[in-house]
mmCIF file of the C-alpha atoms, coordinates in Angstrom:
data_MODEL
# 
_entry.id   MODEL 
# 
loop_
_atom_site.group_PDB 
_atom_site.id 
_atom_site.type_symbol 
_atom_site.label_atom_id 
_atom_site.label_alt_id 
_atom_site.label_comp_id 
_atom_site.label_asym_id 
_atom_site.label_entity_id 
_atom_site.label_seq_id 
_atom_site.pdbx_PDB_ins_code 
_atom_site.Cartn_x 
_atom_site.Cartn_y 
_atom_site.Cartn_z 
_atom_site.occupancy 
_atom_site.B_iso_or_equiv 
_atom_site.pdbx_formal_charge 
_atom_site.auth_seq_id 
_atom_site.auth_comp_id 
_atom_site.auth_asym_id 
_atom_site.auth_atom_id 
_atom_site.pdbx_PDB_model_num 
ATOM 1   C CA . UNK A 1 1   ? 18.461  -32.673 -19.017 1.00 0.00 ? 1   UNK A CA 1 
ATOM 2   C CA . UNK A 1 2   ? 18.477  -31.659 -15.358 1.00 0.00 ? 2   UNK A CA 1 
ATOM 3   C CA . UNK A 1 3   ? 18.324  -27.986 -14.369 1.00 0.00 ? 3   UNK A CA 1 
ATOM 4   C CA . UNK A 1 4   ? 21.043  -26.622 -12.139 1.00 0.00 ? 4   UNK A CA 1 
ATOM 5   C CA . UNK A 1 5   ? 20.057  -25.260 -8.732  1.00 0.00 ? 5   UNK A CA 1 
ATOM 6   C CA . UNK A 1 6   ? 20.685  -21.705 -9.908  1.00 0.00 ? 6   UNK A CA 1 
ATOM 7   C CA . UNK A 1 7   ? 17.972  -22.093 -12.572 1.00 0.00 ? 7   UNK A CA 1 
ATOM 8   C CA . UNK A 1 8   ? 15.237  -23.388 -10.290 1.00 0.00 ? 8   UNK A CA 1 
ATOM 9   C CA . UNK A 1 9   ? 12.940  -20.683 -8.955  1.00 0.00 ? 9   UNK A CA 1 
ATOM 10  C CA . UNK A 1 10  ? 12.290  -20.849 -5.237  1.00 0.00 ? 10  UNK A CA 1 
ATOM 11  C CA . UNK A 1 11  ? 9.490   -18.581 -4.050  1.00 0.00 ? 11  UNK A CA 1 
ATOM 12  C CA . UNK A 1 12  ? 10.341  -16.238 -1.190  1.00 0.00 ? 12  UNK A CA 1 
ATOM 13  C CA . UNK A 1 13  ? 9.604   -17.407 2.313   1.00 0.00 ? 13  UNK A CA 1 
ATOM 14  C CA . UNK A 1 14  ? 8.336   -13.958 3.208   1.00 0.00 ? 14  UNK A CA 1 
ATOM 15  C CA . UNK A 1 15  ? 6.357   -11.393 1.266   1.00 0.00 ? 15  UNK A CA 1 
ATOM 16  C CA . UNK A 1 16  ? 7.084   -7.708  1.736   1.00 0.00 ? 16  UNK A CA 1 
ATOM 17  C CA . UNK A 1 17  ? 4.619   -5.093  0.548   1.00 0.00 ? 17  UNK A CA 1 
ATOM 18  C CA . UNK A 1 18  ? 4.576   -1.306  0.508   1.00 0.00 ? 18  UNK A CA 1 
ATOM 19  C CA . UNK A 1 19  ? 1.376   0.745   0.704   1.00 0.00 ? 19  UNK A CA 1 
ATOM 20  C CA . UNK A 1 20  ? 0.686   4.471   0.827   1.00 0.00 ? 20  UNK A CA 1 
ATOM 21  C CA . UNK A 1 21  ? -1.800  6.660   2.590   1.00 0.00 ? 21  UNK A CA 1 
ATOM 22  C CA . UNK A 1 22  ? -2.057  9.760   0.387   1.00 0.00 ? 22  UNK A CA 1 
ATOM 23  C CA . UNK A 1 23  ? -3.887  12.712  1.946   1.00 0.00 ? 23  UNK A CA 1 
ATOM 24  C CA . UNK A 1 24  ? -4.530  15.785  -0.199  1.00 0.00 ? 24  UNK A CA 1 
ATOM 25  C CA . UNK A 1 25  ? -4.967  19.428  0.816   1.00 0.00 ? 25  UNK A CA 1 
ATOM 26  C CA . UNK A 1 26  ? -8.776  19.027  0.933   1.00 0.00 ? 26  UNK A CA 1 
ATOM 27  C CA . UNK A 1 27  ? -8.802  16.611  3.888   1.00 0.00 ? 27  UNK A CA 1 
ATOM 28  C CA . UNK A 1 28  ? -9.277  13.592  1.637   1.00 0.00 ? 28  UNK A CA 1 
ATOM 29  C CA . UNK A 1 29  ? -7.279  10.390  1.137   1.00 0.00 ? 29  UNK A CA 1 
ATOM 30  C CA . UNK A 1 30  ? -6.660  8.323   -1.970  1.00 0.00 ? 30  UNK A CA 1 
ATOM 31  C CA . UNK A 1 31  ? -8.458  4.983   -2.194  1.00 0.00 ? 31  UNK A CA 1 
ATOM 32  C CA . UNK A 1 32  ? -8.627  2.334   -4.868  1.00 0.00 ? 32  UNK A CA 1 
ATOM 33  C CA . UNK A 1 33  ? -11.372 -0.264  -5.240  1.00 0.00 ? 33  UNK A CA 1 
ATOM 34  C CA . UNK A 1 34  ? -9.659  -3.562  -5.939  1.00 0.00 ? 34  UNK A CA 1 
ATOM 35  C CA . UNK A 1 35  ? -11.462 -6.400  -7.734  1.00 0.00 ? 35  UNK A CA 1 
ATOM 36  C CA . UNK A 1 36  ? -11.106 -8.777  -4.768  1.00 0.00 ? 36  UNK A CA 1 
ATOM 37  C CA . UNK A 1 37  ? -10.798 -6.778  -1.528  1.00 0.00 ? 37  UNK A CA 1 
ATOM 38  C CA . UNK A 1 38  ? -12.872 -3.708  -2.271  1.00 0.00 ? 38  UNK A CA 1 
ATOM 39  C CA . UNK A 1 39  ? -11.745 -0.271  -1.075  1.00 0.00 ? 39  UNK A CA 1 
ATOM 40  C CA . UNK A 1 40  ? -8.173  0.036   0.186   1.00 0.00 ? 40  UNK A CA 1 
ATOM 41  C CA . UNK A 1 41  ? -5.036  2.143   0.000   1.00 0.00 ? 41  UNK A CA 1 
ATOM 42  C CA . UNK A 1 42  ? -2.770  1.620   -3.019  1.00 0.00 ? 42  UNK A CA 1 
ATOM 43  C CA . UNK A 1 43  ? 0.150   -0.737  -2.541  1.00 0.00 ? 43  UNK A CA 1 
ATOM 44  C CA . UNK A 1 44  ? 1.625   -4.083  -3.416  1.00 0.00 ? 44  UNK A CA 1 
ATOM 45  C CA . UNK A 1 45  ? 4.532   -6.446  -3.326  1.00 0.00 ? 45  UNK A CA 1 
ATOM 46  C CA . UNK A 1 46  ? 8.095   -5.159  -3.340  1.00 0.00 ? 46  UNK A CA 1 
ATOM 47  C CA . UNK A 1 47  ? 10.011  -6.563  -6.292  1.00 0.00 ? 47  UNK A CA 1 
ATOM 48  C CA . UNK A 1 48  ? 13.487  -8.053  -6.029  1.00 0.00 ? 48  UNK A CA 1 
ATOM 49  C CA . UNK A 1 49  ? 16.120  -5.318  -6.084  1.00 0.00 ? 49  UNK A CA 1 
ATOM 50  C CA . UNK A 1 50  ? 13.536  -2.603  -5.306  1.00 0.00 ? 50  UNK A CA 1 
ATOM 51  C CA . UNK A 1 51  ? 13.488  -0.392  -2.223  1.00 0.00 ? 51  UNK A CA 1 
ATOM 52  C CA . UNK A 1 52  ? 10.379  -0.110  -0.043  1.00 0.00 ? 52  UNK A CA 1 
ATOM 53  C CA . UNK A 1 53  ? 10.076  3.569   -0.987  1.00 0.00 ? 53  UNK A CA 1 
ATOM 54  C CA . UNK A 1 54  ? 10.379  2.872   -4.724  1.00 0.00 ? 54  UNK A CA 1 
ATOM 55  C CA . UNK A 1 55  ? 7.809   0.063   -4.480  1.00 0.00 ? 55  UNK A CA 1 
ATOM 56  C CA . UNK A 1 56  ? 5.346   2.395   -2.723  1.00 0.00 ? 56  UNK A CA 1 
ATOM 57  C CA . UNK A 1 57  ? 5.807   5.034   -5.427  1.00 0.00 ? 57  UNK A CA 1 
ATOM 58  C CA . UNK A 1 58  ? 5.499   2.493   -8.263  1.00 0.00 ? 58  UNK A CA 1 
ATOM 59  C CA . UNK A 1 59  ? 2.467   0.697   -6.836  1.00 0.00 ? 59  UNK A CA 1 
ATOM 60  C CA . UNK A 1 60  ? 0.640   3.965   -6.164  1.00 0.00 ? 60  UNK A CA 1 
ATOM 61  C CA . UNK A 1 61  ? 1.219   5.136   -9.744  1.00 0.00 ? 61  UNK A CA 1 
ATOM 62  C CA . UNK A 1 62  ? 0.300   1.749   -11.263 1.00 0.00 ? 62  UNK A CA 1 
ATOM 63  C CA . UNK A 1 63  ? -2.891  1.319   -9.256  1.00 0.00 ? 63  UNK A CA 1 
ATOM 64  C CA . UNK A 1 64  ? -4.144  4.908   -9.091  1.00 0.00 ? 64  UNK A CA 1 
ATOM 65  C CA . UNK A 1 65  ? -2.450  7.082   -11.719 1.00 0.00 ? 65  UNK A CA 1 
ATOM 66  C CA . UNK A 1 66  ? -1.276  9.434   -8.934  1.00 0.00 ? 66  UNK A CA 1 
ATOM 67  C CA . UNK A 1 67  ? 2.353   10.554  -8.620  1.00 0.00 ? 67  UNK A CA 1 
ATOM 68  C CA . UNK A 1 68  ? 3.583   10.903  -5.039  1.00 0.00 ? 68  UNK A CA 1 
ATOM 69  C CA . UNK A 1 69  ? 6.544   12.393  -3.172  1.00 0.00 ? 69  UNK A CA 1 
ATOM 70  C CA . UNK A 1 70  ? 7.686   13.283  0.360   1.00 0.00 ? 70  UNK A CA 1 
ATOM 71  C CA . UNK A 1 71  ? 7.198   9.737   1.587   1.00 0.00 ? 71  UNK A CA 1 
ATOM 72  C CA . UNK A 1 72  ? 7.371   9.235   5.341   1.00 0.00 ? 72  UNK A CA 1 
ATOM 73  C CA . UNK A 1 73  ? 7.697   5.747   6.803   1.00 0.00 ? 73  UNK A CA 1 
ATOM 74  C CA . UNK A 1 74  ? 4.864   5.082   9.276   1.00 0.00 ? 74  UNK A CA 1 
ATOM 75  C CA . UNK A 1 75  ? 5.239   1.480   10.393  1.00 0.00 ? 75  UNK A CA 1 
ATOM 76  C CA . UNK A 1 76  ? 4.678   -2.212  9.740   1.00 0.00 ? 76  UNK A CA 1 
ATOM 77  C CA . UNK A 1 77  ? 1.733   -4.574  10.026  1.00 0.00 ? 77  UNK A CA 1 
ATOM 78  C CA . UNK A 1 78  ? 3.013   -8.161  10.064  1.00 0.00 ? 78  UNK A CA 1 
ATOM 79  C CA . UNK A 1 79  ? 0.795   -11.130 9.259   1.00 0.00 ? 79  UNK A CA 1 
ATOM 80  C CA . UNK A 1 80  ? 2.832   -13.704 11.169  1.00 0.00 ? 80  UNK A CA 1 
ATOM 81  C CA . UNK A 1 81  ? 0.879   -16.767 10.001  1.00 0.00 ? 81  UNK A CA 1 
ATOM 82  C CA . UNK A 1 82  ? 1.153   -15.876 6.305   1.00 0.00 ? 82  UNK A CA 1 
ATOM 83  C CA . UNK A 1 83  ? 4.703   -14.429 6.593   1.00 0.00 ? 83  UNK A CA 1 
ATOM 84  C CA . UNK A 1 84  ? 3.700   -11.064 5.106   1.00 0.00 ? 84  UNK A CA 1 
ATOM 85  C CA . UNK A 1 85  ? 5.223   -7.751  6.185   1.00 0.00 ? 85  UNK A CA 1 
ATOM 86  C CA . UNK A 1 86  ? 3.123   -4.761  5.107   1.00 0.00 ? 86  UNK A CA 1 
ATOM 87  C CA . UNK A 1 87  ? 5.043   -1.482  5.254   1.00 0.00 ? 87  UNK A CA 1 
ATOM 88  C CA . UNK A 1 88  ? 3.097   1.780   5.267   1.00 0.00 ? 88  UNK A CA 1 
ATOM 89  C CA . UNK A 1 89  ? 4.042   5.274   4.127   1.00 0.00 ? 89  UNK A CA 1 
ATOM 90  C CA . UNK A 1 90  ? 2.394   8.690   4.207   1.00 0.00 ? 90  UNK A CA 1 
ATOM 91  C CA . UNK A 1 91  ? 2.862   10.505  0.902   1.00 0.00 ? 91  UNK A CA 1 
ATOM 92  C CA . UNK A 1 92  ? 1.844   13.718  -0.834  1.00 0.00 ? 92  UNK A CA 1 
ATOM 93  C CA . UNK A 1 93  ? 0.162   13.732  -4.237  1.00 0.00 ? 93  UNK A CA 1 
ATOM 94  C CA . UNK A 1 94  ? 2.212   15.776  -6.700  1.00 0.00 ? 94  UNK A CA 1 
ATOM 95  C CA . UNK A 1 95  ? 0.638   14.977  -10.052 1.00 0.00 ? 95  UNK A CA 1 
ATOM 96  C CA . UNK A 1 96  ? -1.230  12.570  -12.225 1.00 0.00 ? 96  UNK A CA 1 
ATOM 97  C CA . UNK A 1 97  ? -4.960  12.013  -12.167 1.00 0.00 ? 97  UNK A CA 1 
ATOM 98  C CA . UNK A 1 98  ? -7.091  9.228   -10.718 1.00 0.00 ? 98  UNK A CA 1 
ATOM 99  C CA . UNK A 1 99  ? -6.926  6.437   -13.290 1.00 0.00 ? 99  UNK A CA 1 
ATOM 100 C CA . UNK A 1 100 ? -8.172  2.857   -13.054 1.00 0.00 ? 100 UNK A CA 1 
ATOM 101 C CA . UNK A 1 101 ? -6.061  -0.200  -13.860 1.00 0.00 ? 101 UNK A CA 1 
ATOM 102 C CA . UNK A 1 102 ? -6.530  -3.995  -13.850 1.00 0.00 ? 102 UNK A CA 1 
ATOM 103 C CA . UNK A 1 103 ? -5.857  -3.755  -10.087 1.00 0.00 ? 103 UNK A CA 1 
ATOM 104 C CA . UNK A 1 104 ? -8.286  -0.881  -9.453  1.00 0.00 ? 104 UNK A CA 1 
ATOM 105 C CA . UNK A 1 105 ? -11.889 -0.718  -10.628 1.00 0.00 ? 105 UNK A CA 1 
ATOM 106 C CA . UNK A 1 106 ? -12.370 2.776   -9.148  1.00 0.00 ? 106 UNK A CA 1 
ATOM 107 C CA . UNK A 1 107 ? -9.912  5.417   -7.916  1.00 0.00 ? 107 UNK A CA 1 
ATOM 108 C CA . UNK A 1 108 ? -10.462 8.737   -6.186  1.00 0.00 ? 108 UNK A CA 1 
ATOM 109 C CA . UNK A 1 109 ? -9.868  10.925  -3.153  1.00 0.00 ? 109 UNK A CA 1 
ATOM 110 C CA . UNK A 1 110 ? -12.515 10.696  -0.414  1.00 0.00 ? 110 UNK A CA 1 
ATOM 111 C CA . UNK A 1 111 ? -13.090 12.621  2.825   1.00 0.00 ? 111 UNK A CA 1 
ATOM 112 C CA . UNK A 1 112 ? -11.206 10.760  5.578   1.00 0.00 ? 112 UNK A CA 1 
ATOM 113 C CA . UNK A 1 113 ? -14.274 9.815   7.648   1.00 0.00 ? 113 UNK A CA 1 
ATOM 114 C CA . UNK A 1 114 ? -16.083 8.532   4.554   1.00 0.00 ? 114 UNK A CA 1 
ATOM 115 C CA . UNK A 1 115 ? -12.984 6.684   3.354   1.00 0.00 ? 115 UNK A CA 1 
ATOM 116 C CA . UNK A 1 116 ? -12.593 4.911   6.686   1.00 0.00 ? 116 UNK A CA 1 
ATOM 117 C CA . UNK A 1 117 ? -16.173 3.658   6.428   1.00 0.00 ? 117 UNK A CA 1 
ATOM 118 C CA . UNK A 1 118 ? -15.569 2.440   2.868   1.00 0.00 ? 118 UNK A CA 1 
ATOM 119 C CA . UNK A 1 119 ? -12.570 0.277   3.863   1.00 0.00 ? 119 UNK A CA 1 
ATOM 120 C CA . UNK A 1 120 ? -13.943 -2.988  5.255   1.00 0.00 ? 120 UNK A CA 1 
ATOM 121 C CA . UNK A 1 121 ? -11.236 -5.616  4.637   1.00 0.00 ? 121 UNK A CA 1 
ATOM 122 C CA . UNK A 1 122 ? -9.285  -7.077  7.545   1.00 0.00 ? 122 UNK A CA 1 
ATOM 123 C CA . UNK A 1 123 ? -7.323  -4.436  9.462   1.00 0.00 ? 123 UNK A CA 1 
ATOM 124 C CA . UNK A 1 124 ? -6.881  -2.046  6.521   1.00 0.00 ? 124 UNK A CA 1 
ATOM 125 C CA . UNK A 1 125 ? -8.908  0.661   8.277   1.00 0.00 ? 125 UNK A CA 1 
ATOM 126 C CA . UNK A 1 126 ? -6.590  0.392   11.296  1.00 0.00 ? 126 UNK A CA 1 
ATOM 127 C CA . UNK A 1 127 ? -3.573  0.688   8.995   1.00 0.00 ? 127 UNK A CA 1 
ATOM 128 C CA . UNK A 1 128 ? -4.934  3.961   7.611   1.00 0.00 ? 128 UNK A CA 1 
ATOM 129 C CA . UNK A 1 129 ? -5.811  5.312   11.077  1.00 0.00 ? 129 UNK A CA 1 
ATOM 130 C CA . UNK A 1 130 ? -2.346  4.488   12.467  1.00 0.00 ? 130 UNK A CA 1 
ATOM 131 C CA . UNK A 1 131 ? -0.631  5.997   9.434   1.00 0.00 ? 131 UNK A CA 1 
ATOM 132 C CA . UNK A 1 132 ? -2.620  9.243   9.691   1.00 0.00 ? 132 UNK A CA 1 
ATOM 133 C CA . UNK A 1 133 ? -1.830  9.581   13.428  1.00 0.00 ? 133 UNK A CA 1 
ATOM 134 C CA . UNK A 1 134 ? 1.818   10.599  13.538  1.00 0.00 ? 134 UNK A CA 1 
ATOM 135 C CA . UNK A 1 135 ? 1.832   10.098  17.327  1.00 0.00 ? 135 UNK A CA 1 
ATOM 136 C CA . UNK A 1 136 ? 1.794   6.333   16.678  1.00 0.00 ? 136 UNK A CA 1 
ATOM 137 C CA . UNK A 1 137 ? 4.871   6.385   14.395  1.00 0.00 ? 137 UNK A CA 1 
ATOM 138 C CA . UNK A 1 138 ? 6.753   4.200   14.052  1.00 0.00 ? 138 UNK A CA 1 
ATOM 139 C CA . UNK A 1 139 ? 4.391   1.317   14.786  1.00 0.00 ? 139 UNK A CA 1 
ATOM 140 C CA . UNK A 1 140 ? 4.778   -2.426  14.585  1.00 0.00 ? 140 UNK A CA 1 
ATOM 141 C CA . UNK A 1 141 ? 1.588   -4.484  14.716  1.00 0.00 ? 141 UNK A CA 1 
ATOM 142 C CA . UNK A 1 142 ? 1.584   -8.291  14.663  1.00 0.00 ? 142 UNK A CA 1 
ATOM 143 C CA . UNK A 1 143 ? -1.535  -10.160 13.697  1.00 0.00 ? 143 UNK A CA 1 
# 
């Protein structure tokens, strides 16, 4: 029996993600250590029917155990070749405690300078630096 077109899954042509930079009152930012990319900010793919803001909140909680609020949109890093749009938000921690997950081997807040040295993948360090510098908002970076 042949499936109708409405039953066949077609993957999206573009991927949209939402990530957060979460500074605390001690001059530290939240980082997770992922199993593949090492240290990075929490974030992930936006699900169908989900807002960018809600995805950022959900991904931060899932990957770090930290509840966030007062999200402020910072900008977008677009990987043109891979058709990925990475949206970035600044957020305030309002609860929870650093907790690991299958997506995070380690989770904690680190002094900003130390955190920037820990992040070594691709342009993730630049994403954090741009997000922390409100003079650059909103930004749009193609790579």
